[in-house]
N, C-alpha and C positions, 0 to 999 in steps of 0.2 A: 206609301211613304214611310210608314212605321216599319214595314218589312225591310226596306233598304237601310234604314237606320240601325236595325237590329243586326243585319249582316255586317255593316261597317264596324260596329262595336266588337263583333266576334273577330273580325280581321285584326283590329288593333290589339286585342288581348292575345291573339295568337303570335303576332310579331313581338310583343313585349315578352312573352314566355320564351321565345327563341333567344332573344337578346340576353335575358337573365341566365339561360342555360349556358350560352357561350361564355359569359363572364365567370360563371361558377367554374367551368372547365378550365378557363385560363388561370384562375386563382389557384386551383389545385396543382396545375402543372408548373407554374412559375415559383421557384424558391424565393424565400425572403432574402432581400439583398443584405440586410444587416447580419443575418445568420451566416451567409456565405463569407462575408468580410471577417466575421469572428473566427470562422473555421480556418481561413487562410492565415490570419494573424497567429492563432494558436499553433498551427503547423510550423510557421517560421520561428516562433519563440522556442518550440521544442527542439528544432534543429540547431538553433543558436546555443541552446543549453547544452546539448550533447557536445558540440564543438568546444564550448568553454571548459567543461570539466576535463575533456580529453587533453586540451592544450595545457591546462594547469597541471594535470598529472604528468604529462610528458616533460614539462619543465622540471618538476621535482625529481623525476627519474634521471633526467640528464645531469642534474646536480649531485647525483649519487645519494639521493635520499634526504638531502637537506641536512638537518641536524639530528642524525640518529644518535641516541644515547650510547655511551660507553662507560657504564658505571664501575667496571672493574679494570679499566684500561687494558683491554684485550685487543682492540682494533688498531690496525696499522695507520700510518700517516695518510694513506690514500682514501680514508673514509670507508665507504661501503666496500665490502669484500667482493672479489671477482665472482664468487659463487653466492647467489642470494635468492631470496624468496620474492616473488612478484605476482600479485593477483588483484582482482577487483571483486567486491561482493556488496550487495545492497543490504546492509544490516537493518536499517530503520525503515525500509520499504517506501522511500520517498521517490523512487525512480532514478536516483543518481547513485551509482555504486561508490562505496568507499574504496580507497586505494590502500593496499597492504604491501608494504615494502620493508625489507630488512635482510638480515643475514643470521648467522649462528650466534651472534652476540645480542642483537636487539631487533625488534620489529616496531615500526611506526605505522599508525593508521591515520589516513587523511580523509577529509570529506570536502566537497565543494558546496559552499554555503554563502548566500548573499553575494554572489558574483565574485567570490574569492576562495582561495585555498585555506583550509583550517586543519591543523593537526588535532585529532581528538584523543589520541592515546600513544604513549611510549610504553612498550612491553618488553620486559626482560626477566630472566630467572631470579629468584630470591638469592640472597647472598649464601654462598656455600654450594650452589648448583651451577652458577655462572653461565655455561653454554646451553644453547638451544639445540637439542639433538633431533627433535621431531616436531613437525607442525601439522595440525589437523584443522579442518573446518567441516563441521556438521552441526545439525540442529541450530543453524544460525549462530554458531559459536566458533570463535577462533581459539585454539588450544595450543599453547607452547609446552613442550615436555622436555625435561632434562633427565636423562637416565643415569642412575648410579647403582652401585653394588648394594646399597641399603634401601633402595627405593627410587622414587621419582619426585621431581619438583614440577608443579603445574602452574601455569598462568593462563587465565581465561579472559576473553573479551567477547561481549555481545551487546545487544540493544534490547531494552525492556523497561516497562513502566515509564516510558517517555524520556529515557536518557540512555547514554552509553554506560555499560557496566563492566567493571573489571574485578578480578579476584585472584588470589594465590592460595596454593595448598602444597604442603610439604609432607611427604610420606613419613618422614622421621618424627613428625608431630601429628599423628593421625587424628587427634581430637580437636585440632585447631586449624582454622583457615581465616583468610581475610576476604571479605566480600563487600565491595563498594566502600572500602576504607574502614569497615567495622569488623571487629573480631566475631567469628562465627565457628560453626563446627563443620565436619566433613559433609554431613547430610545436606546442610544448606548450600554448600558449595556445589555438591554433585547435583542437586536439584536444578541448579541454574546451568551448569556447564556439562553435565552428563559425562564425566571423565571415565566412568565405568563402562561406557558404551562406545569407546573409540574404535573405529574400524579402519583396517588397512587401506581400503579404497578411498577413505576420506583424508588420507595422508598426502601432504603436498611436498614436492621435492624442490631442491635448489636448482636454479638454472645458472648457466655460466655465460657471462658476457665476454664476447670476443672483442677486446679493445682494438684490435687491428682492423676490424670491419667497420669501425666508426660507432656512431650513437646507436643505442638500442631503440628500435621502432617497434613497439608491441602491436600484435594483432589483438585488439580489445576483446573480440569474441573468444579467442583462445585463453584469455586471462581470466574469464569469469569463473569464480570458484563457487 
């Protein structure tokens, strides 16, 4: 009798072990439903985010740049010139690129923030230089250059220390520059914008909009600077 009881106990323990083993295997193989749900929601949100900034940027492009500045009254009545600069670059590293749009008179930089379009900078040459002859982007900086017989005028735009930063430098006043609204020297300006390191392969060229072909539909991948 004791022997039969012993064998019965062994059988019960054996079956219990198998059941626990099966449950453990099932737990490992089955993903957590809440995790799957979160992953799906995040994927949808990211897709919507991409669609939103692209739509917002397309609208401002179709409007000819919105309200591009014309500080020296050089632009015609049609607003954005037919040859212009257009690109996107993620200056602040948040995963949403900023839109860079303008012509030889001025450049505006836009971002998509809190489900809406926001202009973060209007860039144009200092008085006396007027036109933008060259545009560069390198070291996470956008550099506008106006060439003259006596030197160059520089305008810089970048992101650092938690905010967008701008500055201007004039070759005719080599000891002076403006950096984030404050007077500074050439070294301080160059330490931020690296204008002594500008490379030809970093230079961006004007594109021409053929008005007869209708609205400009950009290939965003090709516009990444």
